[in-house]
N, C-alpha and C positions, 0 to 999 in steps of 0.2 A: 586601432581599437575598433570594435564593432559599433554599429549605430546605437545599440542599447548602452554599450560601455560609455559612449560619448554623452548620452543623456544622464547616466549615473554620475559621471565626472562633473557635469554641469550642476546637478542637484547638490553634490557635495560642496562645490565651490560656493553655492548660494546658501545652503543651510547647515553645512558642517558634516562630519562623518556620520554614517548610518549604521544601524545594527545589522548583524548577520541575518536576522529575520526579515528585515526590509530588503536587504540585498537579494535573498532567495526569492522573495515574492516578486520582485521586479524581473529577475532573471527567468523565472518559470512562468509567470502569469501576466507580464506586460501585455496590454491589449494589442500592440502592434508587433513588438519584437520579442515577446516572451517565447521561451523554448517550446512549451506545450501548445502555444497558440498557432504555431507556424509549421508544424511537421508531424510526421508519424515517426517516433524515435525507435520503434521496435524492430527486431529481426536483424538479419545479417547486413542489410543495407542501412540499418539505423545505428543506434549507439549502444543498445543493450538488449538482452534476451531474457524474458521472464519465463517462469515455470510453465505456464499454459502453452507457450510457443514451443517448448521442448517436447511435450507429449500430450496427446489427448487424455491420457490416464489421469493427469492432474486435475483437470476440470471435471472429469467424470466422477472422481472420488469426492470432490467438493459438492457436486450435484447430489450424490448419494447422502452426504452429510445434511445437505439442505432438505432433502426429501424426508429424512428422519425427523428433523425439527418441525417441518411443516405439518407432519402427521400429528403433532401435539398441540397445534393451534386450531382453535375453533374456526372452521371454514366460513361460518356465517359472518365473521368479521372481515372477510375478503383480505387475507394477508398479502403483504407486499414482498417481493423478492427484489432486493436492492443491491446493486454493485457500485462501489466507490472507485472511480478511476478504472474503467473496464478495459483499457488498452485497445486492442483491435476487436474486442468482443469474443475472443477465442475461448477464454475460460467459460464465459456465460453460455456460448453455443454448446460446448461440451457438457456443461452442467445441466442445461435444459433437456438434452437428450437423455441423460441419466435419470433426471427426475421423471421424465415421461415414461421411462421403462420401469422405474422402481415404484412410482405412484401415479399411474396413468389418469386417475380421477382427481389429482390435486388441482385446486383452484387458487390462483394468485395473480396479481398484477406485477408486471416487470417494470422497474424504474432504474435508470442508469444516471449516475451523477458524473458529468463530464463537461469540462469547459473548452476542450480543444475541438475546433471545427474539423480538422483533418481526421482526428480519431473518431469523432461522431460518425463521419461518413464511412470509415472503415468498419465501425461497429454495426452500422445498418447493413452494410454489404455482407458481413460475416453472418449475422443473425438471419439474413435472407438466403443463406446458402451460397453466397457468391464470394466468400472470403478466400484469402490466399491459401488456406490449408486444405480446402476442397473436402471437408468432412461431411458435407451435406447440410440441409436446412435444420435449424434448431428446433422448430416446432413450438410456436409460442402459445398454442391453445386457442381459445375463442377469439374471433376478430375484435380488434379494438382494445384488447387487454394489454398491449405492450408492443414494443418498449416505449416508455416515455422518458425523454431526456430532461435533466435539470442541471442548472449551473452550480447549485449548492445543495447541501443536505437539508437546509431549512425550507426548500421548496418541495420536498417530497411529502405527499399527503400523509396525514396521521393514520394510525392503525398498527396492528401487529406486523412485525417485519423481520425477515431474515436478511441481514446485511452482510455482504462479502466485501472484504477489503484486502486484496492481494497486492503487495508492493504499492500501497497508497500512502501510509503514514510516513514512510522514509523521505518523501519529498515535501512534507509540510515544513514550513519555516521554523527554525530553532533560534534560540539565543545562546551565546557562548560567553563564558566568564573565565578570566585567568586569575589565579591566585598570585598576589603580589604582597610586598611588605606593607601595603596600605589596606589590604583586604581583597575582596573579589571585585575586579574591575571588568566591565563589559568589553568584549572584543568587538571592534568596529571596523568598517571599511572606509578608508580615507584615501588621500592622494599623496604620492611621493613628490619631491621637488620637481621631478621631470613630468609630472602630470598623469602618471600611471596609477592604477588602483593598487592599494596595499593595505595589509592589516595593521591595526594599531589598537590601543587600549584607551578607554575613557579615563580621564584624570582622577575622577572620584570613585570610590568603591561603592558597590551596591549594598545598601544597609540590610536588606532582607535575607541575605544568604549567610548561613552560619556553618556550612560544611567544613569539616577539618581536612586539610590536605597540605602537602608541602608546597613551598613557593615554586611557581612555574606550572603547577597542575592546571589543567583545562577542564571546565565543567560545561556540559551542554544541557540546556533546559528545553524540553519539547513544548514550547509555549502553545503553538497552534494545535498540536496533536492533543494536548490536554483539554483544550476547549471542545474539540470534536468528540472526544471520548466522553466527556461530561454530558454533552448534549445527547449523544446516542444512548448512554446509560440511563439518563432521565427518561428518555423516550421509551426504552424497553421496560423500565419499571412501571411506567404509566400505561403502556399499550400492549406489552408482551412481545416476545420474540428473542432474537439473539444476534450478536455480532460475531463474525468469524474474522479474525485479524491474522494475516500471514505476512511476515516481513523479516528482513535481516536486522539483527540487533542483539542486545544483551539482556539476559533475564533478570539480572540484579543491577544495582547502582554501581557506577564506576566513573573514572576520570579518563580523559584522553580526547584527542581530536578525531572525530569520525566524519567531519564534513568532507565531502569528496565530489569531484566532477568526473563525468564519464562522457567520452566522445569517441565514436568509432570503436567501441568495445575496449577502450584503454582509459586508464586514469589520466586526468588532466589537471592543470592548475585551475582552481575554482575562480580565480580572478582574471584569467587570461582572455577569455572570450565570452563575456556576458551575453546570454541569450542563445549561444551556440552549443552549449554543453548541458547535460543534465546535472542538477545539483541535488544531493541527498545527504542524510545523516542517519546513523544507526538509530533504530527505535529503542527507546528506553521502556521496556515492557513493565519493569517494576513501577515506574512513575505512572504509566497508564492504568495499571491494575489498581493502584492506590486511588486514582481519580474515579475509576468506575465504582469501586466499593464505596467511596465517599458519596456517590449519588444513589446508593442503595441497591446496586445491581450485584449479581454473583459473578465471580471471575473463575474461569476454568483454565488452568495452565499458568504460564506457558510451558510448552514442551517443544523439543526439537522437531523440525519438519520431518526428518527421517522416521521418528517414532510415530508421528501422527499418520503419515501416509501408509506405513506398514500396518498400523492398527486398523486402518480403514479397508485394507485388502489389496494393497498395491501389487504384491507378489502374485496373488491369484488372478488379478486382472491382467497382468503382463502374460502369464501362462495362457490365459484364454485367448488373448490377441495373437499369440504365436502359433496357435493351432491353424494349420493350413498356410502359414506365412512362408515366404521364401527365406532361404538362409540370410540374405541381406536384410530383409525386413525383421527377422528374429533378432539379428545382431543389433539393429537400430533400437528395437524395443529394450533389449538388455542394456544398451548404452544409456538410454533415457532413464531407466530405473536407477542405474548406477549414478548418474548425474544428480537426479532428484534426491537421492539418499546418501550422497557422498559424506562420510563421517569425518573427513579431514577438518582441521580448524577453520579453513576458509571455504570448505565445501558447502553446497546448498543444504545438505541434510542436517548439518550441525549449525551453520551460521544463521539459517532461517529458523524462526520460532513461530509457533502457532498458539494463539490464545483466543478464548471466547469470553464474551460478556453477555449475560442473559438476564431475563426477568427472574426474580427470586423463586418463582414457583415452577420453572420450566423443567427442572430435574436434571439427571445426568445427560451429558452430550457425547456423541460418538468420538472415539479417539482421544479424548481428553480426561484428565483426572477430575474427580469430584473436589470442589473447594474444601 
């Protein structure tokens, strides 16, 4: 068992089984052994690859989207450009260059919400033009205007904001419940007789869940994500701006177990190596949309990533990049477009969804349907 696994086993012996949300929080954010506290998980040498790492086109299109929204915000309020979970900074570096080209006079402050020391270092290097992609300096505008790092959203200064969240909500802790003859019982992590971690159920049902489903169905509640969306929606209603949320998940409510672990680009047992694998769950866009509307914000989408990127001009951008490119470079660009827009059931173009939450008076947003 990993060092974190031993700590979790000791905790369970002392206090009893813990919820999936507590387990995910410990695995990902433990101050000493947490997955995101100890490593850079991205790329071929890591455990997974995100869209910005596949092609610069992804971040550039996000930058054009942000530039359009920034153009509708009063610059006197000094808007903020915020990214939640910025990875290596690749998306933001590409987005900043696109913003600089599309809106060279745009004024904003850059804020990054990141708890991982290794990833903060990678972000600083990438935004200074020393990142692994070699795409050149991002160009942050006037000195002293960014980036500023924060451990949480609550530390980001108030004011109108464009908030980017790419593959951020999928790693927020969730609670799970199984339908039994007694009702909906919470799924817990406990210990087997041999002392290994295993799943089990709380003995008493949760009284607040009234969903109809057959016995054996599993329900995932995005408890932490709902809190974040409510806070962001309230901020946008109060101060203006928009949240762009890109993640894999389902557009409507459903049942099933989407909790998964990834290690070395392969699925793994979520209980096998706590702190050594990434833990995620599919995003429930319907629940997040309901929470945002409940806070008074407007919700745009969700739409499939394929439709969003094509609407923003992915095909035209790819053709422009291929001008003067070598045959190998052109083939790589085509392969990136194909991967980002793959319409297969498990392809990025279909599995990933895009949704925006905005201030009520912001108006239409690029690439997304009107509410």
